[in-house]
C-alpha positions as CSV (number, residue, x, y, z in Angstrom):
1,X,2.0,-11.2,-13.9
2,X,2.5,-12.1,-10.3
3,X,-0.5,-13.7,-8.6
4,X,0.1,-11.8,-5.3
5,X,0.6,-8.1,-4.8
6,X,1.1,-5.7,-2.0
7,X,0.6,-1.9,-2.1
8,X,-0.4,1.0,0.1
9,X,-3.4,3.3,-0.5
10,X,-4.4,6.6,1.1
11,X,-7.8,7.4,2.3
12,X,-9.1,10.6,0.8
13,X,-11.1,13.4,2.5
14,X,-14.4,11.6,1.5
15,X,-13.2,8.2,2.8
16,X,-12.5,6.9,-0.7
17,X,-9.5,4.8,-1.6
18,X,-8.1,4.0,-5.1
19,X,-7.3,0.3,-5.8
20,X,-4.0,0.3,-7.7
21,X,-4.3,-0.7,-11.4
22,X,-2.1,-3.7,-11.0
23,X,-4.5,-5.1,-8.3
24,X,-7.6,-4.3,-10.4
25,X,-6.0,-6.1,-13.3
26,X,-5.0,-9.1,-11.2
27,X,-8.5,-9.4,-9.7
28,X,-10.4,-8.6,-12.9
29,X,-12.1,-5.6,-11.3
30,X,-13.6,-3.3,-13.9
31,X,-15.3,0.1,-13.8
32,X,-18.8,-0.3,-12.5
33,X,-18.2,-3.5,-10.6
34,X,-19.7,-3.8,-7.1
35,X,-17.4,-4.8,-4.3
36,X,-18.3,-5.9,-0.8
37,X,-16.4,-4.5,2.2
38,X,-15.9,-6.9,5.1
39,X,-14.4,-5.7,8.3
40,X,-13.3,-7.5,11.4
41,X,-11.7,-5.4,14.2
42,X,-9.1,-8.1,14.9
43,X,-8.5,-9.5,11.3
44,X,-8.7,-6.4,9.1
45,X,-10.6,-5.5,6.0
46,X,-11.3,-7.7,2.9
47,X,-12.7,-6.4,-0.4
48,X,-14.1,-9.3,-2.5
49,X,-16.1,-8.8,-5.6
50,X,-19.8,-8.8,-4.8
51,X,-20.5,-11.4,-7.5
52,X,-17.9,-13.8,-6.0
53,X,-19.6,-13.5,-2.6
54,X,-23.0,-14.1,-4.1
55,X,-21.7,-17.3,-5.8
56,X,-20.3,-18.5,-2.4
57,X,-23.6,-17.8,-0.7
58,X,-25.6,-19.6,-3.5
59,X,-23.2,-22.6,-3.3
60,X,-23.7,-22.8,0.5
61,X,-27.5,-22.4,0.3
62,X,-27.7,-25.0,-2.6
63,X,-25.5,-27.4,-0.6
64,X,-27.9,-27.3,2.4
65,X,-30.8,-28.6,0.3
């Protein structure tokens, strides 16, 4: 499996998008996972797993002590 993918998605009437299966598999995203949506007007949108962002935040806070 390639470690980088590119694909397009359409935004549905309710504002929903479907993450392609290949990308879900690559990133280990499973049904019921929570994802965090980050948006920057100049840099775009990032969708990391919530658990990954929580770990980063914990590492930063633990490092400060």
